[in-house]
MDTraj code that builds the backbone (N, CA, C; nanometers):
import mdtraj as md
import numpy as np

residues = "MET LEU ASP ALA PHE LEU GLU GLU LEU ALA LEU ALA PRO ALA ALA GLU VAL ASP SER THR ARG LEU GLY LEU ARG LEU PRO PRO ALA GLU MET GLU GLU PHE GLN THR ARG LEU HIS ALA LEU LEU GLU GLU PHE ALA ALA ARG PRO ASP ASP SER THR ALA PRO ALA TRP SER LEU PHE MET VAL MET HIS PRO ASP PRO ASN ARG PRO".split()
xyz = np.array([
    [-16.7288, 14.5714, -5.3018],
    [-16.7397, 14.6532, -5.3993],
    [-16.6773, 14.5478, -5.5286],
    [-16.5983, 14.4764, -5.5086],
    [-16.5266, 14.3713, -5.6240],
    [-16.6581, 14.2351, -5.6147],
    [-16.6855, 14.2275, -5.5267],
    [-16.7753, 14.1210, -5.5440],
    [-16.8888, 14.1616, -5.6220],
    [-16.9487, 14.2401, -5.6116],
    [-17.0361, 14.3138, -5.6892],
    [-17.0199, 14.3433, -5.8727],
    [-16.9023, 14.3933, -5.8575],
    [-16.8156, 14.4280, -5.9896],
    [-16.8154, 14.3025, -6.0814],
    [-16.7805, 14.1640, -5.9885],
    [-16.7411, 14.0224, -6.0541],
    [-16.8619, 13.9841, -6.0718],
    [-16.9534, 13.9968, -6.0106],
    [-17.0946, 13.9530, -6.0684],
    [-17.1444, 13.9983, -6.1872],
    [-17.1234, 14.1315, -6.1426],
    [-17.1958, 14.2238, -6.3215],
    [-17.0666, 14.1905, -6.4417],
    [-16.9545, 14.1536, -6.4067],
    [-16.9072, 14.1077, -6.5265],
    [-16.9244, 13.9801, -6.5716],
    [-16.9777, 13.9140, -6.4609],
    [-16.9997, 13.7377, -6.5479],
    [-17.1046, 13.7580, -6.5988],
    [-17.2020, 13.8672, -6.5982],
    [-17.3004, 13.8608, -6.6761],
    [-17.2995, 13.9413, -6.8442],
    [-17.2077, 13.9930, -6.8424],
    [-17.1867, 14.0593, -7.0059],
    [-17.0948, 13.9791, -7.0851],
    [-17.1608, 14.0266, -7.1774],
    [-17.0763, 13.9350, -7.3244],
    [-16.9197, 13.9483, -7.3083],
    [-16.8675, 13.8479, -7.3396],
    [-16.7355, 13.8482, -7.2977],
    [-16.6499, 13.9416, -7.4438],
    [-16.7284, 13.9533, -7.5324],
    [-16.6975, 14.0058, -7.6677],
    [-16.7230, 14.1643, -7.6500],
    [-16.7658, 14.1820, -7.5447],
    [-16.8054, 14.3474, -7.5192],
    [-16.7069, 14.3724, -7.4055],
    [-16.6379, 14.2853, -7.3391],
    [-16.5853, 14.3366, -7.2093],
    [-16.4150, 14.3928, -7.2568],
    [-16.3807, 14.5184, -7.2264],
    [-16.2603, 14.5789, -7.2867],
    [-16.1809, 14.6560, -7.1029],
    [-16.1013, 14.5150, -7.0831],
    [-16.0194, 14.5761, -6.9627],
    [-15.8559, 14.5705, -7.0320],
    [-15.8129, 14.6684, -6.8963],
    [-15.6688, 14.6889, -6.9478],
    [-15.5824, 14.6790, -6.7703],
    [-15.4779, 14.6750, -6.7460],
    [-15.4145, 14.6352, -6.6457],
    [-15.2762, 14.7357, -6.6684],
    [-15.2759, 14.8174, -6.6001],
    [-15.1109, 14.9181, -6.6140],
    [-15.0491, 14.9147, -6.4655],
    [-14.9258, 14.9008, -6.5040],
    [-14.8014, 14.8914, -6.3890],
    [-14.7346, 15.0479, -6.4014],
    [-14.6910, 15.1247, -6.3039],
    [-14.6433, 15.2787, -6.3180],
    [-14.5476, 15.2841, -6.2063],
    [-14.4331, 15.3400, -6.2560],
    [-14.3390, 15.3813, -6.1547],
    [-14.3020, 15.4828, -6.1856],
    [-14.3626, 15.6254, -6.1096],
    [-14.4109, 15.7453, -6.1088],
    [-14.3250, 15.7779, -6.0189],
    [-14.2412, 15.8896, -6.0099],
    [-14.2005, 15.9965, -5.9028],
    [-14.3116, 16.0433, -5.7971],
    [-14.3207, 16.0652, -5.6938],
    [-14.4411, 16.1052, -5.6108],
    [-14.5302, 16.1961, -5.7017],
    [-14.4886, 16.3168, -5.7375],
    [-14.5691, 16.4198, -5.8300],
    [-14.6134, 16.3832, -5.9301],
    [-14.5578, 16.2654, -5.9644],
    [-14.5792, 16.2668, -6.0926],
    [-14.7258, 16.1577, -6.1026],
    [-14.7412, 16.0919, -5.9887],
    [-14.8183, 15.9966, -5.9449],
    [-14.9380, 16.0672, -5.8945],
    [-14.9106, 16.2118, -5.8059],
    [-15.0464, 16.3188, -5.7956],
    [-15.0806, 16.3807, -5.9086],
    [-14.9667, 16.3793, -6.0291],
    [-15.0249, 16.4328, -6.1303],
    [-15.1612, 16.3400, -6.2243],
    [-15.1173, 16.2183, -6.2045],
    [-15.1695, 16.1204, -6.2852],
    [-15.3014, 16.1344, -6.2300],
    [-15.3106, 16.0773, -6.0811],
    [-15.4348, 16.0221, -5.9957],
    [-15.5266, 16.1800, -6.0013],
    [-15.4677, 16.3096, -6.0172],
    [-15.5564, 16.4097, -6.0408],
    [-15.6095, 16.4283, -6.1611],
    [-15.5522, 16.4035, -6.3049],
    [-15.6206, 16.4264, -6.4217],
    [-15.6929, 16.2884, -6.4009],
    [-15.6519, 16.1868, -6.3975],
    [-15.7511, 16.0709, -6.4208],
    [-15.8877, 16.0848, -6.3279],
    [-15.9044, 16.1115, -6.1942],
    [-16.0176, 16.2200, -6.1201],
    [-16.0659, 16.3056, -6.1990],
    [-16.0140, 16.3926, -6.2665],
    [-16.0639, 16.5095, -6.3406],
    [-16.1284, 16.4219, -6.4346],
    [-16.0917, 16.3481, -6.5213],
    [-16.1923, 16.3024, -6.6506],
    [-16.2844, 16.1915, -6.6288],
    [-16.2754, 16.1460, -6.5069],
    [-16.3990, 16.0285, -6.4618],
    [-16.5066, 16.1217, -6.4107],
    [-16.4915, 16.2550, -6.3539],
    [-16.5810, 16.3602, -6.2851],
    [-16.6214, 16.4569, -6.4165],
    [-16.5516, 16.4560, -6.5206],
    [-16.6095, 16.5202, -6.6393],
    [-16.6825, 16.4241, -6.6905],
    [-16.7215, 16.3065, -6.6873],
    [-16.7564, 16.2090, -6.7709],
    [-16.9078, 16.1803, -6.6972],
    [-16.8793, 16.1783, -6.6002],
    [-16.9876, 16.1399, -6.4814],
    [-17.0565, 16.2708, -6.4689],
    [-17.0616, 16.3924, -6.4742],
    [-17.1383, 16.5316, -6.4924],
    [-17.1807, 16.5298, -6.6289],
    [-17.1924, 16.4252, -6.6782],
    [-17.2331, 16.4484, -6.8242],
    [-17.4190, 16.3870, -6.7975],
    [-17.4932, 16.4476, -6.8884],
    [-17.6463, 16.3787, -6.8578],
    [-17.6316, 16.2619, -6.8823],
    [-17.7222, 16.1817, -6.8525],
    [-17.7717, 16.0771, -6.9141],
    [-17.8327, 16.0605, -7.0296],
    [-17.8156, 15.9175, -7.1156],
    [-17.9092, 15.9229, -7.2275],
    [-17.9451, 15.8226, -7.2382],
    [-18.0927, 15.8123, -7.2462],
    [-18.1755, 15.7050, -7.1857],
    [-18.1636, 15.6066, -7.2782],
    [-18.1373, 15.6628, -7.4250],
    [-18.1214, 15.5511, -7.5384],
    [-17.9990, 15.4642, -7.5683],
    [-17.8861, 15.5731, -7.4853],
    [-17.7636, 15.4750, -7.5144],
    [-17.7372, 15.3464, -7.4228],
    [-17.6545, 15.2474, -7.4524],
    [-17.6362, 15.1585, -7.4001],
    [-17.5264, 15.1796, -7.2273],
    [-17.5787, 15.1461, -7.1574],
    [-17.5313, 15.1536, -7.0217],
    [-17.3710, 15.0425, -7.0115],
    [-17.3023, 15.1504, -6.9015],
    [-17.1546, 15.1238, -6.9251],
    [-17.1164, 15.1346, -6.7664],
    [-17.0421, 15.0108, -6.7142],
    [-16.9937, 15.0510, -6.5968],
    [-16.8382, 15.0435, -6.5916],
    [-16.8047, 15.0786, -6.4851],
    [-16.6298, 15.0598, -6.4910],
    [-16.6119, 15.1011, -6.3581],
    [-16.4936, 14.9536, -6.3491],
    [-16.4060, 14.9638, -6.1939],
    [-16.3064, 14.9879, -6.1805],
    [-16.2412, 15.0450, -6.1146],
    [-16.0490, 15.0633, -6.0897],
    [-16.0470, 15.1204, -5.9726],
    [-15.9506, 15.0061, -5.9274],
    [-15.8843, 15.0449, -5.8096],
    [-15.7052, 15.0448, -5.8367],
    [-15.6362, 15.1308, -5.7680],
    [-15.5460, 15.1854, -5.8312],
    [-15.4411, 15.1668, -5.6584],
    [-15.3428, 15.0716, -5.6199],
    [-15.2885, 15.0332, -5.5230],
    [-15.1393, 15.0216, -5.5289],
    [-15.0668, 15.0517, -5.4572],
    [-14.8944, 14.9870, -5.4348],
    [-14.9076, 14.8884, -5.4686],
    [-14.8162, 14.8467, -5.5396],
    [-14.7893, 14.7146, -5.6143],
    [-14.6344, 14.6240, -5.5383],
    [-14.7111, 14.5211, -5.4551],
    [-14.5821, 14.4281, -5.3672],
    [-14.5465, 14.3295, -5.4195],
    [-14.5708, 14.2893, -5.5491],
    [-14.4870, 14.2269, -5.6248],
    [-14.3699, 14.3036, -5.7178],
    [-14.3942, 14.4468, -5.7116],
    [-14.2900, 14.4686, -5.7385],
    [-14.1970, 14.6051, -5.6826],
    [-14.1118, 14.5315, -5.5869],
    [-13.9989, 14.5835, -5.4810],
    [-13.9565, 14.7492, -5.5573],
])
top = md.Topology()
chain = top.add_chain()
for i, resn in enumerate(residues, 1):
    res = top.add_residue(resn, chain, resSeq=i)
    for name in ("N", "CA", "C"):
        top.add_atom(name, md.element.get_by_symbol(name[0]), res)
traj = md.Trajectory(xyz[None], top)
């Protein structure tokens, strides 16, 4: 999955790439809230009908524990 993302990213014009990295330290309940709300937002937009006249966009997101911040 990561390789496919990197291949697609390499083909995109750099000026049109929007990237963000976020580090969080949230208690378990707040982390669960964050994940629930984020997934709900993604599902909301995924459920919208495609507009064949609009530009196509791709999103790749990974959430993982950060071993560099004990």
